[in-house]
C-alpha positions in Angstrom: 119.5 177.4 189.7 120.2 177.4 186.2 122.0 174.5 185.9 118.7 173.1 187.8 116.3 173.5 184.9 118.6 173.7 182.3 118.6 169.7 183.6 115.2 169.7 183.6 114.9 170.3 180.8 116.8 168.2 178.8 114.9 165.6 181.1 112.0 166.4 180.7 113.1 167.2 176.2 112.5 163.1 175.2 113.6 163.9 171.7 116.5 166.7 172.5 115.1 168.9 170.0 115.0 172.2 172.4 110.8 171.2 173.0 108.8 170.0 175.9 105.7 168.7 173.9 102.5 167.6 176.0 103.3 163.9 175.4 106.4 164.4 176.9 106.2 165.4 179.5 102.7 163.6 180.3 105.3 160.2 180.1 107.4 161.9 181.7 104.5 162.2 185.0 103.1 158.7 184.2 106.2 157.1 183.0 103.3 153.7 183.1 100.1 155.1 180.9 99.5 152.2 177.7 99.4 153.2 174.2 95.5 153.5 175.0 95.3 156.2 177.1 98.0 157.9 175.3 95.6 157.3 172.5 92.5 159.1 175.4 94.2 161.9 176.4 94.4 162.7 172.7 91.0 162.7 171.4 90.9 164.6 174.5 93.0 167.5 173.0 91.6 167.2 170.7 88.6 167.7 171.4 89.2 170.4 173.2 91.0 172.3 169.9 88.0 172.5 168.4 85.5 173.4 171.2 88.1 176.4 172.7 88.2 179.5 170.6 90.4 182.1 173.2 88.7 185.6 172.1 85.1 183.7 173.0 86.9 181.4 175.0 84.6 178.3 173.6 83.7 178.2 170.0 79.4 177.6 169.4 79.2 174.8 167.0 76.7 175.9 164.1 74.6 172.5 164.7 73.9 173.9 168.0 
């Protein structure tokens, strides 16, 4: 099982930096994504990062 896990990890870690980024995982799961698709997903991730707070689950905007 260890060798299978190591092999899978190496497959996912495209740049072999010891970490599997979300983008690396996404491109392995969906290899036909275009740069436009990736930009859309990046925008979704950025929006999520701006609105998520682990303590309160969702940040409340001061404008609301």
